[in-house]
N, CA, C and O of each residue as an XYZ file, in Angstrom:
528
protein
N     122.057     42.653     55.454
C     120.663     42.953     55.124
C     120.468     42.611     53.650
O     121.167     43.146     52.790
N     119.525     41.725     53.358
C     119.309     41.280     51.985
C     118.034     41.848     51.392
O     117.742     41.595     50.223
N     117.277     42.598     52.149
C     116.018     43.158     51.648
C     116.314     44.303     50.681
O     117.172     45.144     50.949
N     115.590     44.331     49.542
C     115.738     45.389     48.541
C     115.099     46.666     49.087
O     113.910     46.652     49.404
N     115.846     47.775     49.209
C     115.271     49.012     49.765
C     114.214     49.635     48.869
O     113.444     50.480     49.327
N     114.157     49.238     47.596
C     113.163     49.792     46.682
C     111.835     49.051     46.737
O     110.864     49.482     46.115
N     111.774     47.934     47.476
C     110.527     47.184     47.583
C     109.397     48.057     48.128
O     108.245     47.890     47.728
N     109.706     48.970     49.019
C     108.675     49.830     49.620
C     108.096     50.801     48.604
O     106.978     51.283     48.784
N     108.833     51.097     47.540
C     108.353     52.052     46.549
C     107.515     51.411     45.462
O     106.577     52.037     44.968
N     107.819     50.203     45.082
C     107.139     49.635     43.937
C     106.539     48.273     44.159
O     106.118     47.640     43.191
N     106.479     47.797     45.352
C     105.925     46.479     45.601
C     107.018     45.437     45.544
O     108.203     45.755     45.646
N     106.614     44.185     45.379
C     107.542     43.068     45.440
C     108.601     43.074     44.358
O     109.694     42.557     44.595
N     108.345     43.619     43.204
C     109.292     43.563     42.098
C     110.262     44.719     42.054
O     111.067     44.792     41.125
N     110.227     45.604     42.992
C     111.110     46.758     42.964
C     110.542     47.879     42.122
O     109.373     47.844     41.738
N     111.351     48.860     41.837
C     110.943     50.051     41.101
C     111.112     49.804     39.606
O     112.215     49.485     39.162
N     110.045     49.942     38.821
C     110.087     49.752     37.377
C     110.437     51.085     36.730
O     109.562     51.914     36.477
N     111.721     51.282     36.467
C     112.186     52.563     35.925
C     111.663     52.813     34.523
O     111.418     53.962     34.155
N     111.485     51.761     33.730
C     110.955     51.926     32.382
C     109.547     52.481     32.404
O     109.223     53.401     31.653
N     108.704     51.919     33.270
C     107.329     52.398     33.387
C     107.302     53.815     33.950
O     106.493     54.643     33.530
N     108.180     54.084     34.893
C     108.259     55.415     35.481
C     108.660     56.444     34.426
O     108.086     57.531     34.373
N     109.628     56.112     33.597
C     110.075     57.019     32.541
C     108.962     57.244     31.527
O     108.736     58.374     31.093
N     108.269     56.182     31.150
C     107.167     56.308     30.199
C     106.064     57.200     30.767
O     105.508     58.034     30.051
N     105.749     57.028     32.045
C     104.719     57.851     32.677
C     105.149     59.316     32.732
O     104.336     60.210     32.496
N     106.415     59.564     33.040
C     106.929     60.941     33.089
C     106.886     61.589     31.707
O     106.549     62.767     31.586
N     107.225     60.828     30.662
C     107.182     61.368     29.301
C     105.750     61.690     28.890
O     105.505     62.701     28.232
N     104.793     60.829     29.278
C     103.393     61.086     28.956
C     102.907     62.346     29.672
O     102.186     63.156     29.089
N     103.304     62.509     30.940
C     102.911     63.704     31.690
C     103.494     64.960     31.048
O     102.821     65.988     30.973
N     104.742     64.881     30.585
C     105.370     66.031     29.937
C     104.626     66.381     28.649
O     104.394     67.555     28.362
N     104.258     65.372     27.883
C     103.506     65.600     26.647
C     102.148     66.230     26.948
O     101.733     67.173     26.274
N     101.463     65.712     27.955
C     100.158     66.259     28.345
C     100.294     67.712     28.796
O      99.454     68.547     28.461
N     101.335     68.011     29.547
C     101.556     69.371     30.027
C     101.829     70.320     28.869
O     101.314     71.439     28.857
N     102.622     69.899     27.902
C     102.912     70.746     26.750
C     101.646     71.008     25.933
O     101.443     72.120     25.446
N     100.803     70.002     25.781
C      99.549     70.186     25.057
C      98.639     71.164     25.798
O      98.012     72.020     25.174
N      98.563     71.042     27.116
C      97.723     71.942     27.908
C      98.240     73.376     27.823
O      97.450     74.315     27.730
N      99.556     73.547     27.853
C     100.128     74.893     27.744
C      99.833     75.498     26.372
O      99.574     76.697     26.268
N      99.868     74.690     25.336
C      99.553     75.191     23.990
C      98.086     75.606     23.908
O      97.765     76.628     23.302
N      97.191     74.816     24.517
C      95.773     75.183     24.528
C      95.564     76.499     25.271
O      94.757     77.327     24.848
N      96.280     76.699     26.371
C      96.168     77.956     27.122
C      96.623     79.136     26.273
O      95.967     80.178     26.256
N      97.730     78.983     25.577
C      98.253     80.083     24.760
C      97.285     80.447     23.642
O      97.233     81.601     23.215
N      96.513     79.461     23.163
C      95.563     79.710     22.080
C      94.203     80.197     22.564
O      93.424     80.724     21.770
N      93.906     80.034     23.829
C      92.601     80.447     24.352
C      92.633     81.924     24.731
O      93.699     82.491     24.974
N      91.455     82.540     24.779
C      91.374     83.938     25.199
C      90.252     84.099     26.216
O      89.257     83.374     26.190
N      90.434     85.055     27.101
C      89.400     85.452     28.057
C      89.325     86.969     28.052
O      90.290     87.653     27.708
N      88.167     87.484     28.438
C      87.978     88.931     28.494
C      87.708     89.366     29.920
O      87.125     88.636     30.721
N      88.145     90.562     30.205
C      87.827     91.217     31.460
C      87.264     92.588     31.128
O      87.727     93.250     30.199
N      86.266     93.008     31.889
C      85.690     94.321     31.609
C      85.293     94.998     32.913
O      85.117     94.353     33.946
N      85.160     96.302     32.832
C      84.772     97.108     33.988
C      83.809     98.188     33.527
O      83.669     98.463     32.335
N      83.158     98.784     34.497
C      82.253     99.917     34.269
C      81.206     99.594     33.213
O      80.952    100.384     32.303
N      80.607     98.420     33.351
C      79.545     98.037     32.433
C      80.005     97.865     31.002
O      79.231     98.074     30.067
N      81.266     97.484     30.823
C      81.791     97.277     29.473
C      82.421     98.509     28.865
O      82.739     98.515     27.676
N      82.610     99.562     29.663
C      83.238    100.768     29.130
C      84.646    100.458     28.625
O      85.091    101.015     27.622
N      85.343     99.561     29.333
C      86.665     99.105     28.902
C      86.692     97.588     29.000
O      86.332     97.010     30.025
N      87.122     96.955     27.919
C      87.252     95.501     27.880
C      88.645     95.166     27.383
O      89.117     95.737     26.399
N      89.301     94.240     28.064
C      90.605     93.769     27.596
C      90.514     92.275     27.329
O      89.740     91.559     27.964
N      91.313     91.826     26.384
C      91.391     90.413     26.038
C      92.806     89.942     26.324
O      93.780     90.572     25.914
N      92.905     88.819     27.037
C      94.202     88.200     27.307
C      94.120     86.735     26.888
O      93.037     86.153     26.818
N      95.298     86.147     26.608
C      95.282     84.716     26.340
C      95.338     83.959     27.664
O      95.410     84.570     28.730
N      95.306     82.649     27.596
C      95.257     81.840     28.812
C      96.489     81.940     29.682
O      96.461     81.526     30.841
N      97.582     82.486     29.143
C      98.788     82.671     29.937
C      98.879     84.089     30.498
O      99.852     84.427     31.171
N      97.863     84.924     30.224
C      97.824     86.275     30.777
C      98.410     87.342     29.885
O      98.502     88.499     30.294
N      98.811     86.985     28.670
C      99.385     87.954     27.735
C      98.271     88.840     27.163
O      97.268     88.340     26.651
N      98.459     90.144     27.256
C      97.472     91.095     26.760
C      97.371     91.010     25.244
O      98.377     91.115     24.543
N      96.131     90.817     24.729
C      95.916     90.674     23.297
C      95.151     91.845     22.693
O      95.295     92.119     21.502
N      94.337     92.545     23.491
C      93.582     93.652     22.928
C      92.886     94.467     23.992
O      92.621     93.988     25.094
N      92.593     95.709     23.644
C      91.881     96.634     24.523
C      90.793     97.310     23.699
O      91.048     97.812     22.603
N      89.579     97.317     24.238
C      88.465     98.006     23.585
C      87.934     99.055     24.550
O      87.620     98.750     25.701
N      87.835    100.286     24.078
C      87.330    101.376     24.908
C      86.056    101.906     24.264
O      86.062    102.365     23.122
N      84.983    101.834     25.007
C      83.684    102.290     24.530
C      83.577    103.808     24.679
O      84.212    104.383     25.564
N      82.796    104.456     23.840
C      82.573    105.900     23.999
C      81.988    106.244     25.376
O      82.128    107.373     25.845
N      81.340    105.279     26.016
C      80.773    105.551     27.347
C      81.860    105.725     28.406
O      81.572    106.155     29.523
N      83.120    105.390     28.061
C      84.225    105.565     29.011
C      84.566    107.039     29.192
O      85.219    107.407     30.169
N      84.135    107.878     28.268
C      84.394    109.321     28.350
C      83.228    109.963     29.085
O      82.127    110.087     28.549
N      83.490    110.364     30.313
C      82.406    110.917     31.125
C      82.161    112.403     30.841
O      81.025    112.871     30.902
N      83.229    113.139     30.530
C      83.088    114.567     30.279
C      83.968    114.943     29.086
O      85.175    115.119     29.251
N      83.397    115.069     27.905
C      84.184    115.356     26.704
C      84.991    116.648     26.795
O      85.942    116.832     26.035
N      84.635    117.528     27.695
C      85.339    118.807     27.816
C      86.647    118.680     28.603
O      87.524    119.534     28.468
N      86.795    117.633     29.423
C      87.976    117.492     30.277
C      88.792    116.281     29.829
O      88.716    115.210     30.431
N      89.565    116.465     28.777
C      90.321    115.385     28.166
C      91.320    114.757     29.148
O      91.422    113.532     29.216
N      92.046    115.566     29.898
C      93.069    115.057     30.805
C      92.457    114.120     31.855
O      92.974    113.031     32.105
N      91.368    114.553     32.455
C      90.720    113.726     33.468
C      90.178    112.435     32.846
O      90.289    111.361     33.436
N      89.592    112.549     31.653
C      89.070    111.365     30.973
C      90.167    110.340     30.686
O      89.976    109.142     30.897
N      91.307    110.813     30.207
C      92.398    109.897     29.899
C      92.899    109.203     31.157
O      93.213    108.013     31.124
N      92.975    109.927     32.256
C      93.400    109.323     33.522
C      92.406    108.256     33.969
O      92.808    107.174     34.399
N      91.118    108.552     33.871
C      90.090    107.580     34.248
C      90.135    106.355     33.346
O      89.989    105.225     33.813
N      90.337    106.583     32.058
C      90.403    105.463     31.121
C      91.618    104.584     31.429
O      91.532    103.357     31.364
N      92.721    105.199     31.757
C      93.908    104.423     32.147
C      93.623    103.545     33.347
O      94.013    102.378     33.370
N      92.947    104.094     34.345
C      92.582    103.312     35.529
C      91.635    102.166     35.158
O      91.751    101.061     35.687
N      90.702    102.439     34.247
C      89.763    101.408     33.819
C      90.481    100.289     33.061
O      90.132     99.119     33.219
N      91.473    100.631     32.247
C      92.236     99.619     31.515
C      92.969     98.707     32.505
O      92.968     97.486     32.348
N      93.583     99.295     33.508
C      94.289     98.505     34.523
C      93.314     97.575     35.248
O      93.613     96.398     35.451
N      92.169     98.093     35.632
C      91.178     97.272     36.334
C      90.640     96.155     35.440
O      90.448     95.030     35.902
N      90.400     96.456     34.181
C      89.907     95.436     33.256
C      90.970     94.364     33.022
O      90.643     93.182     32.908
N      92.228     94.764     32.951
C      93.309     93.785     32.794
C      93.370     92.864     34.011
O      93.520     91.650     33.873
N      93.254     93.443     35.191
C      93.280     92.612     36.406
C      92.139     91.608     36.403
O      92.315     90.464     36.820
N      90.970     92.030     35.935
C      89.822     91.132     35.851
C      90.119     89.999     34.865
O      89.881     88.830     35.170
N      90.632     90.341     33.698
C      90.947     89.328     32.692
C      92.064     88.402     33.158
O      92.009     87.196     32.917
N      93.070     88.952     33.819
C      94.198     88.143     34.300
C      93.733     87.152     35.353
O      94.200     86.013     35.376
N      92.826     87.562     36.221
C      92.287     86.639     37.227
C      91.546     85.492     36.541
O      91.633     84.344     36.977
N      90.824     85.801     35.478
C      90.120     84.753     34.733
C      91.113     83.835     34.023
O      90.913     82.622     33.970
N      92.182     84.415     33.477
C      93.203     83.604     32.813
C      93.901     82.699     33.822
O      94.195     81.543     33.520
N      94.166     83.218     35.015
C      94.789     82.406     36.061
C      93.880     81.246     36.467
O      94.350     80.128     36.679
N      92.585     81.515     36.572
C      91.634     80.460     36.914
C      91.578     79.406     35.807
O      91.501     78.210     36.088
N      91.617     79.850     34.558
C      91.622     78.915     33.432
C      92.891     78.071     33.453
O      92.838     76.865     33.211
N      94.024     78.693     33.738
C      95.285     77.953     33.811
C      95.243     76.930     34.936
O      95.694     75.798     34.756
N      94.719     77.302     36.071
C      94.609     76.369     37.204
C      93.717     75.194     36.831
O      94.027     74.045     37.145
N      92.620     75.483     36.166
C      91.688     74.439     35.757
C      92.337     73.520     34.711
O      92.144     72.305     34.753
N      93.095     74.087     33.787
C      93.703     73.318     32.711
C      94.936     72.556     33.172
O      95.120     71.394     32.810
N      95.774     73.196     33.960
C      97.039     72.589     34.366
C      96.972     71.877     35.708
O      97.820     71.036     36.006
N      95.975     72.205     36.518
C      95.875     71.632     37.859
C      95.992     70.126     37.900
O      96.785     69.609     38.686
N      95.240     69.393     37.088
C      95.340     67.934     37.132
C      96.727     67.423     36.736
O      97.125     66.337     37.157
N      97.457     68.183     35.943
C      98.778     67.751     35.490
C      99.870     68.109     36.481
O     100.971     67.563     36.412
N      99.582     69.016     37.399
C     100.610     69.499     38.325
C     100.722     68.631     39.562
O     101.567     68.896     40.417
N      99.898     67.604     39.683
C      99.891     66.774     40.879
C     101.079     65.860     41.015
O     101.334     65.347     42.104
N     101.816     65.637     39.942
C     102.968     64.758     40.024
C     102.591     63.321     39.760
O     101.479     63.024     39.321
N     103.507     62.449     40.025
C     103.295     61.031     39.805
C     102.717     60.405     41.066
O     103.397     60.367     42.091
N     101.477     59.911     41.022
C     100.882     59.343     42.226
C     101.661     58.127     42.699
O     102.179     57.342     41.906
N     101.724     57.999     44.014
C     102.374     56.843     44.599
C     103.858     57.032     44.857
O     104.478     56.199     45.518
N     104.438     58.106     44.350
C     105.844     58.374     44.606
C     105.972     59.485     45.637
O     105.070     60.312     45.770
N     107.066     59.514     46.357
C     107.252     60.605     47.322
C     107.124     61.948     46.630
O     107.757     62.191     45.603
N     106.301     62.819     47.197
C     106.089     64.137     46.617
C     105.199     64.089     45.398
O     105.159     65.051     44.631
N     104.487     63.001     45.199
C     103.647     62.812     44.022
C     102.350     63.557     44.152
O     102.329     64.727     44.532
N     101.258     62.878     43.838
C      99.952     63.511     43.778
C      99.450     64.023     45.100
O     100.006     63.694     46.148
N      98.376     64.849     45.065
C      97.813     65.410     46.277
C      97.362     64.304     47.218
O      96.787     63.308     46.779
N      97.617     64.471     48.488
C      97.190     63.501     49.487
C      98.185     62.379     49.682
O      98.011     61.555     50.580
N      99.235     62.322     48.858
C     100.231     61.280     49.037
C     100.999     61.550     50.321
O     101.352     62.687     50.632
N     101.242     60.498     51.040
C     102.025     60.637     52.271
C     103.502     60.584     51.916
O     103.873     60.078     50.857
N     104.344     61.104     52.797
C     105.777     61.054     52.520
C     106.244     59.620     52.351
O     105.712     58.705     52.980
N     107.235     59.431     51.505
C     107.781     58.103     51.270
C     108.592     57.629     52.454
O     108.711     58.328     53.461
N     109.155     56.429     52.329
C     109.892     55.840     53.449
C     111.129     56.628     53.816
O     111.652     56.477     54.920
N     111.605     57.464     52.916
C     112.791     58.277     53.218
C     112.415     59.672     53.716
O     113.281     60.509     53.970
N     111.084     59.910     53.852
C     110.640     61.191     54.393
C     110.462     62.287     53.377
O     110.264     63.437     53.771
N     110.521     62.001     52.083
C     110.338     63.024     51.041
C     108.879     63.339     50.891
O     108.510     64.175     50.067
């Protein structure tokens, strides 16, 4: 058999490893830049009409918590108020984390598709000749 098995992957000239390596390095650079932008970005989550607001960065790291005086429903019952505020902080964090996850998906999604045209590459790519 004299046919080059790599012809199916790259056309008549075979697989261009130099171009493939350059494309992979560019994708890695793009991914690192996107991750840095996420770490520098912030989103807020809030509950109970802004009674509790939390700030997280694009990777979901908690950066701040703001508790409004309106979070205290009954100034006479400190224990109950603290428990309610704790629940509100958790809920506000979940809201902010969901927003951070959506931002990460939006920022990293295009970069996570892989190398188009290769087995296991971009979305919608069919398996390669070896079934990958």
